[in-house]
Backbone bond lengths (Angstrom), bond angles and torsions (degrees), N, CA, C in turn:
res aa  C-N    CA-C-N  psi(-1)  N-CA   C-N-CA  omega(-1)  CA-C   N-CA-C  phi
1 M - - - 1.469 - - 1.529 109.79 -
2 R 1.310 115.77 160.07 1.455 121.07 178.63 1.506 109.56 -103.46
3 V 1.318 116.31 128.59 1.464 124.15 178.55 1.525 107.36 -116.18
4 A 1.339 116.87 128.11 1.462 120.45 -178.13 1.524 110.04 -125.83
5 L 1.342 116.70 120.10 1.445 123.16 172.44 1.529 106.99 -91.51
6 L 1.314 116.34 113.93 1.472 120.46 -167.79 1.513 115.09 -89.10
7 E 1.314 118.00 -7.26 1.462 120.03 -178.64 1.511 109.30 -157.53
8 P 1.341 117.12 161.62 1.477 120.09 176.83 1.520 112.66 -62.39
9 L 1.313 116.80 156.48 1.460 121.58 179.97 1.534 112.94 -114.55
10 G 1.333 116.51 11.28 1.466 118.25 177.73 1.509 112.91 81.05
11 V 1.324 117.41 14.05 1.455 121.88 175.32 1.518 107.32 -126.21
12 S 1.323 117.13 169.87 1.457 120.74 -176.44 1.520 111.41 -69.89
13 E 1.326 115.43 156.56 1.465 119.29 176.48 1.535 110.33 -62.32
14 A 1.317 116.38 -32.96 1.482 120.27 177.37 1.528 110.39 -60.06
15 T 1.347 116.17 -40.05 1.458 119.88 178.02 1.514 110.61 -67.04
16 I 1.350 116.58 -41.55 1.467 120.71 177.90 1.528 110.09 -58.49
17 R 1.313 116.12 -46.84 1.489 120.22 -177.62 1.532 110.24 -65.66
18 E 1.309 116.46 -37.85 1.468 119.40 178.73 1.500 111.45 -65.19
19 L 1.333 117.14 -42.69 1.454 121.66 -179.86 1.516 111.81 -70.10
20 A 1.349 116.22 -30.39 1.472 120.20 -179.58 1.531 112.58 -79.47
21 A 1.308 116.94 -16.62 1.472 121.01 -174.54 1.533 113.39 -55.34
22 P 1.345 119.72 -44.69 1.471 118.79 179.50 1.522 112.94 -64.15
23 I 1.339 116.98 -32.21 1.457 120.92 178.67 1.526 109.93 -66.77
24 E 1.339 115.66 -44.22 1.455 119.84 179.37 1.532 111.19 -69.82
25 A 1.326 115.68 -35.47 1.473 119.51 179.01 1.522 111.81 -64.72
26 A 1.339 115.54 -26.69 1.466 120.12 178.71 1.538 112.11 -82.57
27 G 1.340 115.86 2.32 1.470 120.67 175.28 1.496 115.32 96.63
28 H 1.333 117.20 9.51 1.461 119.88 179.60 1.516 110.52 -94.74
29 E 1.327 116.53 154.89 1.453 122.23 177.48 1.525 109.30 -90.22
30 F 1.338 116.22 137.76 1.448 119.98 179.86 1.531 109.96 -126.72
31 A 1.332 115.74 128.94 1.457 122.26 176.89 1.513 110.49 -121.49
32 Y 1.314 116.53 138.14 1.461 121.31 -177.38 1.527 110.31 -127.20
33 Y 1.355 115.58 126.69 1.468 121.71 177.06 1.522 107.25 -109.10
34 D 1.304 115.95 117.71 1.464 120.21 -171.70 1.516 115.20 -93.93
35 E 1.348 116.95 10.09 1.452 120.45 174.69 1.540 109.33 -123.53
36 K 1.307 115.44 130.38 1.448 122.33 -179.36 1.521 110.88 -70.78
37 T 1.332 117.43 142.17 1.454 120.97 174.58 1.522 109.06 -143.00
38 T 1.334 116.00 147.28 1.447 121.43 172.24 1.512 111.62 -114.72
39 D 1.326 116.74 7.01 1.466 122.15 180.00 1.530 109.23 -77.35
40 A 1.328 116.81 121.62 1.452 121.43 -175.68 1.519 112.38 -60.59
41 A 1.320 116.82 -40.32 1.465 120.27 -179.21 1.524 110.39 -64.52
42 E 1.323 117.42 -40.55 1.459 120.45 178.59 1.521 110.92 -68.94
43 L 1.327 117.14 -40.47 1.457 120.00 175.30 1.522 111.34 -58.55
44 A 1.322 115.52 -42.49 1.467 119.54 179.11 1.521 111.02 -64.25
45 R 1.330 116.23 -38.95 1.459 119.93 178.57 1.513 110.85 -63.30
46 R 1.327 116.16 -44.87 1.465 120.15 -179.37 1.529 111.35 -67.27
47 S 1.336 116.68 -28.50 1.454 121.27 -178.44 1.520 114.37 -83.62
48 A 1.335 115.71 -11.11 1.474 119.92 -175.48 1.530 111.27 -57.08
49 G 1.312 115.72 125.44 1.462 121.40 178.12 1.520 114.97 78.89
50 A 1.326 117.29 -3.23 1.464 119.96 -178.68 1.525 111.51 -83.52
51 N 1.319 115.60 131.31 1.464 121.13 173.19 1.524 111.25 -83.93
52 V 1.325 114.82 -31.53 1.466 121.70 178.48 1.522 108.24 -125.57
53 V 1.335 115.71 128.70 1.463 121.55 175.44 1.521 108.41 -114.41
54 M 1.319 117.01 134.23 1.452 122.70 178.19 1.516 108.80 -114.24
55 I 1.334 116.19 127.70 1.472 121.17 -179.99 1.522 107.99 -134.63
56 A 1.337 115.40 172.81 1.461 121.17 172.75 1.528 108.07 -111.83
57 N 1.340 117.29 -109.99 1.462 118.63 -178.84 1.519 113.18 -110.74
58 S 1.329 118.06 12.85 1.456 120.45 173.74 1.532 109.74 -73.77
59 P 1.322 118.05 142.59 1.461 119.68 178.65 1.536 112.01 -57.32
60 Y 1.309 115.53 138.71 1.467 122.81 172.99 1.532 106.61 -128.58
61 P 1.339 115.51 82.31 1.478 120.35 -167.69 1.521 113.67 -71.83
62 A 1.334 113.84 167.69 1.461 121.37 -177.31 1.522 112.24 -57.46
63 E 1.320 117.17 -36.74 1.448 119.80 -178.32 1.527 111.79 -62.63
64 V 1.314 116.56 -33.84 1.461 120.48 178.78 1.518 110.42 -75.39
65 V 1.353 117.06 -38.97 1.451 120.30 176.08 1.521 110.44 -58.46
66 R 1.324 115.97 -44.50 1.462 120.00 -177.79 1.523 112.21 -69.83
67 A 1.325 116.48 -28.80 1.469 119.27 -179.53 1.525 112.66 -79.52
68 A 1.320 116.60 -19.29 1.479 120.59 -177.04 1.519 109.23 -86.74
69 D 1.330 116.15 86.62 1.458 121.69 -171.22 1.522 114.34 -60.61
70 A 1.325 118.03 -31.69 1.456 120.79 -176.20 1.530 113.01 -91.74
71 L 1.313 116.84 -2.46 1.473 120.96 -171.09 1.535 112.38 -66.30
72 K 1.324 115.19 130.24 1.469 120.97 178.04 1.534 112.14 -126.11
73 M 1.328 116.51 -21.80 1.478 119.40 -176.69 1.517 110.43 -150.63
74 I 1.344 115.21 137.98 1.472 121.73 174.24 1.512 108.05 -117.33
75 A 1.323 116.16 120.86 1.466 121.18 175.81 1.509 108.34 -99.57
76 V 1.318 116.80 118.28 1.477 123.09 -174.66 1.527 108.98 -105.38
77 A 1.318 116.41 117.80 1.463 120.88 177.79 1.514 109.68 -84.14
78 F 1.313 115.33 63.27 1.444 121.50 -176.47 1.532 105.92 -163.48
79 T 1.320 117.50 166.14 1.459 120.02 174.51 1.527 110.54 -84.05
80 G 1.347 115.15 -51.86 1.463 119.98 178.45 1.526 111.48 -75.89
81 I 1.332 115.91 149.89 1.458 120.42 179.14 1.529 110.71 -125.04
82 D 1.345 117.59 18.46 1.455 120.76 -177.15 1.525 112.52 -72.32
83 H 1.341 118.16 -8.61 1.468 120.49 176.66 1.524 112.43 -90.39
84 V 1.343 116.96 4.93 1.444 121.63 178.08 1.511 109.70 -104.49
85 G 1.327 117.74 144.59 1.465 121.57 177.96 1.517 110.85 -71.56
86 L 1.313 116.82 82.00 1.461 121.78 -171.10 1.527 112.67 -69.39
87 D 1.328 117.62 -34.41 1.458 119.11 178.22 1.536 110.05 -59.91
88 A 1.319 116.42 -42.88 1.451 120.04 178.91 1.514 111.48 -67.00
89 C 1.331 117.12 -34.47 1.472 120.77 177.03 1.524 109.86 -64.32
90 R 1.326 117.44 -40.34 1.457 120.88 177.56 1.530 110.25 -63.30
91 E 1.331 115.23 -44.74 1.468 119.77 -178.88 1.531 110.42 -60.61
92 R 1.314 116.46 -40.64 1.456 122.54 -173.77 1.516 113.64 -89.25
93 G 1.355 117.06 -10.53 1.451 120.16 -176.44 1.508 112.53 71.22
94 V 1.330 116.43 30.22 1.474 121.98 179.55 1.531 109.61 -82.08
95 T 1.306 116.86 128.79 1.458 122.44 177.49 1.539 109.25 -78.49
96 V 1.334 116.71 136.01 1.475 121.13 177.35 1.514 107.73 -120.49
97 C 1.333 116.46 127.09 1.460 121.96 178.61 1.528 108.40 -122.45
98 N 1.337 115.73 140.68 1.456 118.92 179.58 1.520 111.38 -114.13
99 C 1.330 115.01 -176.04 1.473 120.92 -179.17 1.497 109.75 -115.19
100 A 1.322 116.72 50.44 1.451 121.27 -178.31 1.526 110.26 -54.70
101 G 1.327 114.46 133.79 1.461 119.97 174.84 1.511 115.31 99.95
102 Y 1.338 118.12 -16.94 1.452 119.30 -173.89 1.532 113.20 -64.74
103 S 1.341 115.72 -30.41 1.467 118.57 -173.80 1.526 113.19 -115.82
104 D 1.312 116.77 17.40 1.480 119.38 -177.94 1.524 111.15 -54.69
105 V 1.317 117.45 -49.64 1.465 120.86 -178.46 1.519 110.78 -66.16
106 S 1.330 116.56 -45.02 1.481 120.99 -177.52 1.523 111.62 -59.28
107 V 1.339 116.39 -47.27 1.460 119.55 -177.43 1.527 110.75 -69.37
108 A 1.324 116.40 -41.20 1.455 119.07 179.49 1.529 111.86 -61.48
109 E 1.334 115.40 -40.73 1.469 118.58 -179.59 1.534 111.52 -67.23
110 L 1.337 117.93 -40.36 1.458 118.34 178.83 1.513 111.29 -69.04
111 T 1.332 116.86 -32.90 1.465 120.67 176.24 1.528 109.83 -55.72
112 V 1.314 116.25 -49.36 1.459 119.98 178.87 1.524 110.22 -67.63
113 G 1.334 115.82 -38.32 1.463 120.06 179.00 1.507 112.25 -60.30
114 L 1.320 117.61 -43.01 1.470 120.23 179.52 1.523 110.66 -67.03
115 A 1.341 116.58 -38.07 1.454 118.60 176.48 1.523 111.06 -61.15
116 I 1.317 116.07 -41.74 1.479 120.04 178.14 1.528 109.64 -65.96
117 D 1.331 117.55 -43.39 1.467 120.31 178.58 1.515 111.45 -54.49
118 V 1.341 115.64 -45.00 1.456 119.83 -178.30 1.535 111.19 -70.59
119 L 1.323 116.75 -47.91 1.468 120.07 -177.06 1.521 113.20 -66.37
120 R 1.329 117.46 -36.95 1.457 121.16 -177.77 1.531 113.24 -99.12
121 K 1.328 116.53 6.88 1.481 121.76 175.43 1.524 111.66 53.22
122 V 1.316 115.45 48.26 1.454 121.09 -174.52 1.533 111.70 -64.61
123 V 1.305 117.11 -41.77 1.477 120.00 -179.01 1.520 110.59 -63.34
124 E 1.345 115.47 -46.65 1.463 119.03 178.99 1.526 112.20 -65.47
125 A 1.329 116.65 -37.00 1.465 120.38 178.68 1.523 111.13 -66.07
126 D 1.309 116.39 -39.64 1.461 120.37 177.53 1.527 110.61 -61.81
127 A 1.341 116.23 -45.89 1.463 119.89 178.91 1.526 111.68 -62.32
128 S 1.346 116.18 -39.02 1.458 119.66 179.16 1.513 111.09 -64.70
129 A 1.335 117.22 -45.35 1.467 120.42 -179.14 1.520 111.59 -61.64
130 R 1.328 116.85 -35.34 1.461 121.67 -176.42 1.527 113.00 -78.12
131 T 1.335 115.45 -16.99 1.493 119.75 -176.73 1.529 110.77 -117.08
132 H 1.356 116.19 31.37 1.460 122.45 175.66 1.516 112.79 63.02
133 G 1.341 116.53 26.77 1.456 120.31 -178.77 1.528 111.38 -87.43
134 T 1.323 115.56 -175.37 1.443 122.70 -178.55 1.531 109.60 -125.01
135 S 1.327 115.91 -168.16 1.475 120.73 179.27 1.531 112.47 -84.61
136 A 1.307 117.23 4.18 1.467 120.30 -177.89 1.542 110.18 -58.46
137 G 1.318 115.65 129.29 1.461 121.37 178.72 1.505 114.96 77.56
138 L 1.324 116.89 10.18 1.463 120.07 -175.41 1.535 112.96 -113.84
139 V 1.311 116.05 27.85 1.459 119.87 175.49 1.530 108.47 -65.78
140 G 1.318 116.32 124.98 1.445 120.67 -176.95 1.510 113.71 -103.23
141 R 1.330 115.19 -171.11 1.454 122.36 177.99 1.528 108.63 -132.77
142 E 1.342 115.89 156.31 1.453 121.61 -177.81 1.530 111.44 -99.99
143 I 1.331 115.99 154.06 1.459 120.58 170.31 1.519 110.53 -75.30
144 S 1.317 115.12 -38.36 1.461 119.93 -179.35 1.525 111.25 -54.51
145 G 1.329 114.62 129.33 1.465 119.65 179.33 1.509 113.60 89.51
146 K 1.333 118.38 -11.29 1.444 121.66 179.64 1.542 109.77 -83.21
147 T 1.344 115.89 165.04 1.446 122.73 171.31 1.523 108.01 -104.76
148 V 1.327 116.48 126.22 1.465 122.48 -179.12 1.525 108.62 -112.37
149 G 1.302 117.51 130.49 1.442 122.60 178.57 1.515 111.10 -105.64
150 I 1.313 118.13 122.10 1.453 123.65 179.68 1.533 107.37 -102.51
151 V 1.304 117.16 111.73 1.471 121.42 178.68 1.522 108.80 -94.41
152 G 1.328 116.09 102.25 1.452 122.14 -174.90 1.526 108.72 103.78
153 V 1.341 116.36 100.01 1.449 120.01 -173.38 1.538 110.62 -106.69
154 G 1.326 115.33 52.12 1.449 120.69 169.28 1.506 110.67 -80.23
155 H 1.340 117.19 -157.72 1.453 121.01 -176.28 1.527 112.28 -58.92
156 I 1.357 116.15 -47.65 1.467 119.11 -177.59 1.517 110.63 -70.44
157 G 1.334 117.88 -43.51 1.446 120.97 178.93 1.522 112.05 -58.47
158 C 1.339 116.11 -42.57 1.469 119.61 178.61 1.529 110.57 -66.91
159 A 1.332 116.75 -39.73 1.472 119.66 178.68 1.523 110.67 -62.89
160 A 1.330 117.05 -41.80 1.463 120.04 176.98 1.526 111.17 -65.73
161 G 1.323 115.75 -39.42 1.454 119.16 178.98 1.529 112.53 -61.49
162 R 1.330 116.98 -39.83 1.458 120.54 178.03 1.532 110.73 -62.51
163 L 1.337 117.08 -40.85 1.441 120.41 -179.37 1.547 110.07 -67.08
164 F 1.298 117.31 -43.84 1.460 119.29 178.06 1.532 111.48 -62.03
165 R 1.314 117.01 -38.53 1.462 120.46 177.49 1.539 110.49 -63.34
166 A 1.337 115.47 -36.67 1.459 118.86 179.54 1.546 111.24 -64.21
167 F 1.327 116.55 -25.60 1.457 121.48 176.11 1.527 112.03 -81.17
168 G 1.322 117.60 -5.62 1.458 120.00 179.32 1.491 114.54 96.68
169 A 1.341 117.80 17.71 1.447 120.20 179.10 1.528 111.84 -90.55
170 R 1.309 116.14 152.43 1.477 122.02 164.98 1.516 106.37 -80.53
171 V 1.327 118.29 131.77 1.461 121.18 -175.14 1.524 110.44 -118.19
172 L 1.318 115.83 120.12 1.462 123.49 174.64 1.539 107.79 -100.97
173 G 1.327 115.83 152.72 1.453 119.72 178.16 1.511 111.25 -138.47
174 Y 1.332 115.29 146.99 1.453 120.84 176.27 1.515 109.67 -129.84
175 A 1.323 115.50 133.55 1.465 122.32 171.11 1.522 107.76 -150.75
176 R 1.294 116.70 163.70 1.462 119.90 -179.04 1.520 111.46 -67.10
177 H 1.330 115.04 -28.47 1.463 119.25 -177.74 1.527 109.05 -128.37
178 E 1.328 115.77 150.45 1.452 120.78 177.03 1.520 111.05 -58.09
179 S 1.328 117.36 137.33 1.457 121.87 -175.75 1.526 110.45 -119.42
180 A 1.335 115.97 118.41 1.449 119.64 175.62 1.514 111.26 -66.21
181 A 1.355 116.05 -34.98 1.462 119.85 179.26 1.532 112.06 -62.99
182 A 1.331 114.71 -38.90 1.478 118.91 177.73 1.527 111.22 -64.74
183 A 1.308 116.11 -40.87 1.475 120.05 177.95 1.525 109.26 -62.26
184 D 1.344 116.64 -42.31 1.464 120.20 179.41 1.533 111.46 -63.83
185 A 1.336 115.89 -29.71 1.458 120.42 179.87 1.536 112.94 -83.16
186 G 1.320 116.11 1.74 1.452 120.17 179.52 1.515 113.53 77.99
187 I 1.331 116.18 23.85 1.454 121.29 -179.30 1.523 109.04 -96.46
188 E 1.320 116.22 126.92 1.452 122.68 -179.71 1.524 108.76 -83.74
189 Q 1.318 118.37 116.24 1.462 120.70 -175.42 1.527 110.89 -87.69
190 V 1.321 114.40 127.36 1.475 121.23 -175.23 1.521 109.04 -137.19
191 S 1.313 116.32 177.01 1.472 120.95 175.78 1.520 108.43 -71.64
192 L 1.335 115.65 159.55 1.473 120.06 177.76 1.516 110.07 -62.07
193 G 1.310 116.68 -39.88 1.470 120.09 -179.93 1.505 112.51 -59.40
194 Q 1.348 115.95 -44.84 1.475 118.75 178.72 1.509 111.36 -66.81
195 L 1.307 116.70 -40.81 1.463 120.40 179.66 1.534 111.41 -58.91
196 L 1.339 116.02 -48.00 1.453 119.51 -177.60 1.530 110.90 -66.27
197 A 1.320 117.00 -37.10 1.454 119.97 -176.41 1.511 113.09 -73.08
198 E 1.346 117.00 -28.47 1.471 119.59 -172.92 1.515 114.13 -104.73
199 S 1.321 119.36 -12.87 1.483 120.59 -171.68 1.504 112.83 -87.06
200 D 1.312 115.36 133.41 1.471 121.82 171.43 1.511 111.73 -79.19
201 I 1.330 115.44 -28.35 1.470 123.07 177.00 1.518 107.53 -131.33
202 V 1.299 117.45 129.14 1.470 122.41 175.55 1.517 107.61 -115.43
203 S 1.326 116.01 126.77 1.475 119.97 179.70 1.524 109.08 -121.78
204 L 1.326 115.96 129.86 1.458 123.06 -175.32 1.527 111.60 -93.85
205 H 1.334 115.15 132.32 1.461 120.61 179.97 1.524 111.17 -145.55
206 V 1.321 115.79 49.18 1.468 120.74 178.24 1.505 109.37 -113.93
207 P 1.346 117.55 153.69 1.469 120.75 179.39 1.510 111.21 -75.29
208 L 1.323 116.79 162.40 1.451 122.05 173.84 1.524 109.20 -93.57
209 N 1.314 115.55 120.72 1.460 121.33 173.07 1.529 108.14 -150.21
210 D 1.313 116.65 -171.60 1.465 119.02 -175.38 1.526 112.33 -62.35
211 S 1.328 116.43 -29.63 1.473 117.99 -177.83 1.534 113.53 -86.41
212 T 1.321 117.94 -14.92 1.473 119.34 -178.94 1.535 112.40 -109.40
213 R 1.300 118.65 -7.52 1.479 119.20 179.81 1.538 109.69 -64.66
214 G 1.329 116.42 119.30 1.463 120.77 -177.74 1.521 114.18 71.30
215 W 1.342 116.08 11.52 1.480 121.53 -173.80 1.530 112.17 -65.41
216 F 1.316 117.37 -41.29 1.475 120.07 -179.54 1.525 107.23 -84.34
217 D 1.329 114.74 83.25 1.457 122.02 -169.82 1.526 112.41 -100.54
218 A 1.318 115.43 -169.93 1.475 120.69 -178.02 1.540 111.60 -58.91
219 D 1.335 116.80 -36.75 1.462 119.21 -179.38 1.527 111.15 -65.57
220 K 1.318 117.68 -41.16 1.459 119.74 -179.76 1.533 110.29 -71.79
221 I 1.311 116.41 -37.02 1.472 118.83 176.26 1.533 109.50 -63.63
222 S 1.327 116.48 -40.64 1.478 120.56 178.94 1.524 110.73 -63.99
223 A 1.328 117.48 -29.84 1.457 121.44 -179.04 1.535 113.31 -77.52
224 M 1.358 115.57 -10.80 1.459 118.97 178.09 1.512 110.24 -70.51
225 R 1.303 114.41 158.33 1.455 121.37 178.59 1.536 109.40 -64.26
226 D 1.322 117.72 139.25 1.461 121.05 177.08 1.529 109.15 -58.33
227 G 1.333 115.84 132.35 1.447 120.52 177.82 1.517 114.07 82.93
228 A 1.331 117.64 6.55 1.471 120.79 -179.72 1.516 110.90 -73.21
229 V 1.332 115.39 168.10 1.460 123.79 178.31 1.515 108.41 -116.02
230 L 1.325 117.59 137.37 1.452 122.16 175.95 1.525 109.56 -111.21
231 V 1.340 115.56 133.40 1.471 121.32 175.76 1.505 107.70 -120.52
232 N 1.331 116.91 131.12 1.469 120.50 177.75 1.520 109.42 -130.89
233 C 1.343 114.80 107.02 1.446 122.56 171.64 1.517 111.17 -117.77
234 A 1.333 115.35 22.61 1.477 120.09 -176.77 1.521 109.57 -99.22
235 R 1.317 117.40 -90.62 1.455 122.94 176.56 1.524 108.38 -138.84
236 G 1.335 116.33 135.12 1.444 120.92 -174.40 1.504 113.99 -65.55
237 A 1.322 117.79 -34.63 1.449 120.96 -176.13 1.507 114.11 -75.20
238 I 1.336 117.59 -3.96 1.454 121.28 173.14 1.535 109.47 -66.20
239 V 1.310 116.42 -32.69 1.459 122.70 -172.28 1.520 111.75 -102.38
240 D 1.313 116.28 142.18 1.472 121.98 166.75 1.517 105.71 -77.27
241 N 1.334 116.15 93.91 1.463 119.96 -171.58 1.518 113.52 -70.96
242 D 1.337 117.69 -24.78 1.450 120.13 173.02 1.526 110.56 -67.00
243 A 1.334 116.35 -41.62 1.467 120.51 177.22 1.537 109.99 -65.63
244 L 1.317 116.76 -37.59 1.461 119.85 177.95 1.513 110.75 -64.14
245 A 1.328 117.35 -44.12 1.459 119.60 178.27 1.512 111.65 -61.41
246 A 1.333 116.95 -39.48 1.447 120.53 178.64 1.517 111.33 -64.46
247 A 1.345 116.51 -37.76 1.483 120.40 179.53 1.520 110.92 -68.42
248 L 1.315 116.86 -33.85 1.468 120.48 177.46 1.532 110.94 -71.48
249 N 1.317 115.50 -47.25 1.465 119.57 -177.95 1.531 111.63 -68.19
250 G 1.338 116.97 -29.77 1.450 120.59 -179.32 1.514 113.88 -87.30
251 G 1.306 117.48 -5.24 1.475 120.47 176.78 1.518 114.66 88.54
252 K 1.322 118.45 2.00 1.466 119.89 177.29 1.530 109.16 -62.06
253 L 1.340 117.35 -45.20 1.454 122.40 176.09 1.531 108.84 -107.17
254 S 1.327 115.64 148.39 1.471 119.13 -178.78 1.539 111.52 -90.57
255 G 1.309 117.27 -11.50 1.445 118.17 178.86 1.523 111.46 177.19
256 A 1.332 114.83 170.89 1.461 121.33 176.63 1.516 109.09 -153.69
257 G 1.326 115.13 147.24 1.453 122.04 173.11 1.515 107.51 -121.33
258 I 1.321 116.72 115.33 1.471 120.33 -168.93 1.536 109.73 -126.52
259 D 1.318 115.90 124.42 1.457 121.12 178.56 1.524 112.28 -109.18
260 V 1.344 117.42 -13.87 1.471 120.78 -174.06 1.521 109.93 -131.75
261 F 1.321 115.76 150.54 1.453 121.46 -170.87 1.527 110.29 -136.53
262 D 1.344 115.68 -177.86 1.454 119.84 179.28 1.511 112.90 -67.88
263 M 1.310 116.40 -17.03 1.459 122.48 177.48 1.529 107.25 -144.13
264 E 1.319 115.40 167.77 1.457 118.83 175.37 1.526 109.81 -73.97
265 P 1.323 118.93 139.45 1.474 121.22 173.46 1.525 110.65 -55.64
266 P 1.334 118.01 152.29 1.472 127.72 11.80 1.521 113.66 -75.29
267 L 1.340 114.65 143.19 1.449 120.28 178.80 1.534 109.59 -76.54
268 P 1.324 117.51 145.99 1.456 120.26 179.54 1.516 111.81 -74.07
269 S 1.299 115.66 158.46 1.474 120.14 174.85 1.519 109.65 -59.49
270 G 1.325 114.54 138.23 1.463 118.84 178.21 1.513 114.08 85.48
271 Y 1.329 118.30 4.81 1.465 120.31 179.02 1.512 108.74 -61.27
272 A 1.319 117.71 127.87 1.460 122.55 -167.68 1.528 113.22 -57.34
273 L 1.321 118.14 -43.76 1.466 119.46 -176.48 1.535 112.67 -69.73
274 A 1.332 116.53 -22.22 1.467 119.30 -177.73 1.525 112.04 -66.52
275 S 1.329 117.61 -22.32 1.455 120.71 179.42 1.519 111.87 -116.58
276 A 1.317 117.75 7.77 1.465 120.74 -178.86 1.520 110.96 -71.92
277 K 1.311 116.65 151.19 1.462 121.70 -179.59 1.537 111.09 -69.66
278 N 1.332 114.04 144.24 1.486 121.07 170.67 1.528 112.26 50.93
279 C 1.311 115.17 43.74 1.472 120.07 -178.06 1.523 108.93 -123.01
280 V 1.325 116.20 117.21 1.470 121.89 177.23 1.518 107.55 -95.13
281 L 1.322 115.16 125.03 1.481 121.09 -178.00 1.528 111.44 -115.25
282 T 1.316 116.34 139.26 1.463 122.23 170.23 1.525 107.94 -129.72
283 P 1.340 118.24 144.14 1.452 121.28 -169.86 1.539 114.19 -84.82
284 H 1.336 116.12 62.42 1.462 123.38 177.99 1.520 110.65 57.92
285 V 1.324 115.35 65.23 1.478 120.61 -178.71 1.528 112.69 -121.42
286 A 1.345 118.14 6.10 1.454 118.93 -173.86 1.532 111.95 -58.47
287 Y 1.309 116.79 -38.69 1.466 121.90 -179.76 1.519 113.29 -79.67
288 L 1.316 117.63 -11.69 1.451 122.80 -161.64 1.543 111.73 -93.50
289 T 1.322 115.25 81.47 1.460 120.87 171.71 1.529 108.20 -127.53
290 E 1.311 116.43 158.12 1.457 120.14 -179.86 1.534 110.06 -58.62
291 E 1.319 115.82 -41.47 1.464 118.65 -177.92 1.517 111.64 -66.14
292 A 1.329 117.12 -41.91 1.449 120.32 -179.59 1.526 111.87 -66.27
293 M 1.340 116.89 -36.68 1.464 118.91 179.46 1.536 111.00 -65.14
294 Q 1.314 116.32 -36.99 1.467 118.99 176.27 1.520 110.64 -66.60
295 R 1.338 116.70 -43.26 1.467 120.00 -179.28 1.517 111.23 -62.71
296 R 1.332 117.04 -44.99 1.459 117.33 -175.19 1.522 112.28 -69.98
297 A 1.333 117.91 -34.43 1.468 119.42 176.65 1.514 110.12 -61.52
298 K 1.316 117.08 -44.20 1.492 120.70 179.41 1.514 110.20 -64.22
299 I 1.326 117.42 -41.55 1.472 120.25 -179.66 1.519 110.59 -66.36
300 E 1.342 116.99 -43.05 1.456 119.50 -176.35 1.542 111.10 -65.29
301 F 1.318 116.38 -45.93 1.476 118.01 178.71 1.532 109.95 -66.44
302 G 1.330 116.89 -34.55 1.449 120.07 175.84 1.526 111.86 -62.63
303 N 1.331 116.32 -39.75 1.478 121.00 176.77 1.524 110.74 -61.51
304 V 1.321 117.71 -41.03 1.461 121.35 179.59 1.523 109.89 -66.26
305 E 1.326 116.01 -47.43 1.471 118.95 178.63 1.521 111.51 -57.86
306 S 1.325 117.53 -43.24 1.451 121.59 -178.91 1.535 110.85 -64.10
307 W 1.332 116.26 -43.31 1.460 119.86 -178.94 1.549 110.08 -65.11
308 L 1.325 116.33 -42.34 1.464 119.51 178.17 1.520 112.14 -62.95
309 A 1.333 115.87 -29.40 1.473 120.69 178.81 1.518 112.21 -85.12
310 G 1.332 117.58 -0.94 1.449 119.93 178.19 1.506 115.32 84.73
311 I 1.332 117.54 12.46 1.467 121.61 179.30 1.533 108.45 -129.53
312 P 1.337 117.89 68.18 1.465 120.98 -173.28 1.516 114.01 -60.75
313 T 1.324 114.60 143.50 1.472 121.60 -179.74 1.541 108.74 -122.57
314 N 1.314 115.89 156.71 1.478 123.37 178.17 1.524 111.60 55.34
315 V 1.314 116.73 37.65 1.461 121.54 178.85 1.542 108.67 -73.66
316 C 1.338 116.48 131.66 1.448 120.95 -179.16 1.527 110.41 -95.25
317 A 1.308 115.68 138.56 1.476 120.56 175.10 1.513 107.38 -73.23
318 L 1.315 116.87 125.78 1.465 121.06 -177.28 1.519 110.87 -98.00
């Protein structure tokens, strides 16, 4: 079979070749494209004749899935798969596997980092230090003693909850179903209404799908505690970001730490959150650590090897 890696994975080419060696040793063809592209025609060209396509977080739209006549499996080096043309995969019977778990630690750590940035005014303090300023106006707040609400208590949500607890916070969690893992992490599971009303910091950790797109809207933001902080390292389209900007500018919320947006950065001119008050932005880097890149490359190639051997792993329900 032909296996095609359509974009870089954030690791060295030597690592790519090393991980591909077992696939080639088993008699399969492996092709590697070391430049990222979002052009559908180019993606289709790279996918031509491939039975297995490997991607990261670049869009792989339905039109490309349908054009790839030989395609049987898509290996996604990411946790979310909303950038893949899933309807076309269902139509074609294409298996989609992800790399769940590779960035749990990375995302959880940045979640806490953004909360600290907002509470301790790190961005403003950096600017002050660089411009001969002082500590005036830079009184911060502590995580210790605060209540943190984790919306979505999967692997990443639980990992973030453990970190917040280590700082001395009370941690609440919300999910549609009771979670034994959340209980093991010391997370108190409550209704969404209670979580929003009682939390000083709310952190989002839910996937993007038809039921969560725009789900965290103006009503839910209004239900948050006055002066609370929102952190989003999940998916940008979960949140009504215009409503979030309005809540920041109007003083309903005291701050936000946002790593994900309605689109992949660069953000367009005039994007509401870019000029919102007390909002720390990072350009979708929560997953992006050296350690996570190594983990996901190993998981993705492992997924391909398993599928080729007839024992697929990390298969996503479409």
